[in-house]
C-alpha positions in Angstrom: -203.6 26.8 57.0 -200.5 27.0 55.4 -197.9 27.5 58.9 -199.7 24.5 60.5 -198.5 22.0 57.8 -195.0 24.0 58.1 -194.6 23.3 61.4 -195.8 20.2 61.7 -193.2 18.8 58.5 -190.5 20.7 61.0 -191.8 18.7 63.7 -191.7 15.6 62.7 -188.3 16.0 60.8 -186.6 17.0 63.9 -188.1 14.3 65.9 -186.5 11.6 63.9 -189.4 10.7 61.7 -187.5 10.6 58.5 -188.7 8.8 55.1 -186.4 7.1 52.6 -187.5 5.9 49.2 -186.8 2.5 48.4 -186.9 1.3 44.7 -188.2 -1.9 44.4 -189.4 -3.7 40.6 -192.0 -6.5 40.7 -191.4 -8.9 37.4 -194.6 -8.5 36.3 -194.3 -4.7 35.9 -191.2 -3.2 34.2 -191.3 0.3 35.7 -190.0 0.8 39.3 -192.4 1.4 42.4 -191.2 3.7 45.1 -192.6 3.1 48.6 -192.0 4.8 52.1 -190.5 3.1 54.8 -189.9 4.6 58.1 -186.2 5.4 59.3 -184.6 6.4 62.3 -181.9 8.8 60.5 -182.7 11.6 57.8 -181.8 10.9 54.1 -178.6 12.2 53.4 -178.8 15.0 50.5 -177.7 13.7 47.5 -174.6 15.0 46.0 -174.5 17.0 42.9 -171.5 17.0 40.6 -170.5 20.6 39.5 -168.5 20.8 36.4 -166.4 23.8 36.1 -166.0 25.1 32.7 -162.8 27.3 32.4 -163.5 30.8 31.4 -160.1 30.7 29.4 -161.3 28.0 27.3 -160.0 27.9 23.9 -161.7 29.8 20.8 -163.6 27.6 18.5 -162.3 25.8 15.5 -163.3 27.3 12.2 -163.0 23.9 9.7 -162.8 25.2 5.9 -163.6 22.4 3.7 -161.3 21.5 1.0 -163.0 21.1 -2.6 -162.5 17.8 -4.2 -160.6 18.2 -7.1 -162.7 17.5 -10.6 -162.3 14.1 -11.8 -159.6 13.9 -14.8 -161.1 14.3 -17.7 -160.9 11.4 -20.1 -160.0 11.2 -23.6 -160.9 8.6 -25.7 -158.2 7.0 -28.4 -160.5 8.6 -31.0 -160.1 11.7 -29.7 -156.1 11.4 -29.6 -155.4 10.2 -33.1 -154.9 13.3 -34.6 -152.4 14.6 -32.1 -150.2 11.5 -33.6 -150.2 12.6 -37.2 -146.1 12.0 -38.1 -144.3 9.3 -39.3 -142.5 9.0 -36.1 -145.9 8.8 -34.4 -148.9 7.5 -36.4 -151.8 6.1 -35.3 -155.0 5.6 -38.0 -158.6 4.6 -37.1 -159.4 1.7 -39.1 -163.2 0.3 -39.0 -163.6 2.4 -35.6 -160.7 0.9 -34.0 -157.4 2.9 -33.6 -153.8 1.3 -34.6 -150.0 2.7 -34.1 -149.0 1.5 -37.3 -145.6 3.9 -36.3 -143.6 0.5 -36.2 -144.5 -0.7 -39.8 -143.2 2.0 -41.2 -140.4 0.8 -43.4 -141.9 -2.5 -44.7 -145.1 -1.4 -46.6 -144.5 -2.6 -50.2 -145.7 0.2 -51.9 -143.6 2.8 -49.6 -143.7 4.8 -46.6 -145.0 7.8 -48.8 -148.6 6.0 -49.5 -149.1 5.1 -45.4 -148.0 8.5 -44.3 -151.0 10.4 -45.8 -153.3 8.7 -43.2 -151.3 9.5 -40.3 -153.8 10.8 -37.4 -156.8 10.0 -39.9 -159.4 7.6 -40.5 -157.8 5.1 -43.3 -160.7 2.6 -43.4 -161.9 3.7 -47.2 -158.4 3.6 -48.7 -157.3 0.4 -46.8 -160.8 -1.4 -48.3 -160.3 0.0 -52.0 -156.3 0.7 -52.2 -157.7 3.5 -53.7 -158.3 1.3 -57.1 -160.9 1.3 -59.7 -162.7 -1.2 -59.3 -162.0 -1.3 -55.0 -159.8 -4.0 -54.3 -159.3 -4.5 -50.8 -156.1 -5.4 -48.9 -155.4 -9.1 -48.4 -156.0 -11.1 -45.6 -152.4 -11.6 -44.1 -152.6 -7.4 -44.2 -156.1 -7.4 -42.1 -154.1 -9.9 -39.8 -150.8 -7.9 -39.5 -152.9 -4.5 -39.3 -154.3 -6.4 -36.0 -151.2 -6.5 -34.4 -150.6 -2.7 -33.9 -154.4 -2.4 -32.5 -154.1 -0.3 -29.5 
């Protein structure tokens, strides 16, 4: 039975009765339909493109990830105050704010020694009491002057 169909196909092929597939699209149907139409010439074989892969292809590239550096550690002004503890570089803390009073040396009415002991430290209590009994704060003018040294 199989031999009969094989012989029939061979006979039809060589007799010039070939077929080709024509694709058409009907507007109401989105998929193409195939129809058979008789032709006098056999359908040519489709062309197959061959990709040539060279035998000496380059070795794979190995990518080594570059480590991302850690962001620089941020240091608050409060943490830097103890490092500025000399007359030539004097930072102080007053009411939670940082002041660089280096430029004020030579201008304090009580002398430099009284402010030099607070370089690199918190001077809030001393500034507010002037180390007096009873406590007496600095003048309004002194408070305004201190604000000009705020960092």
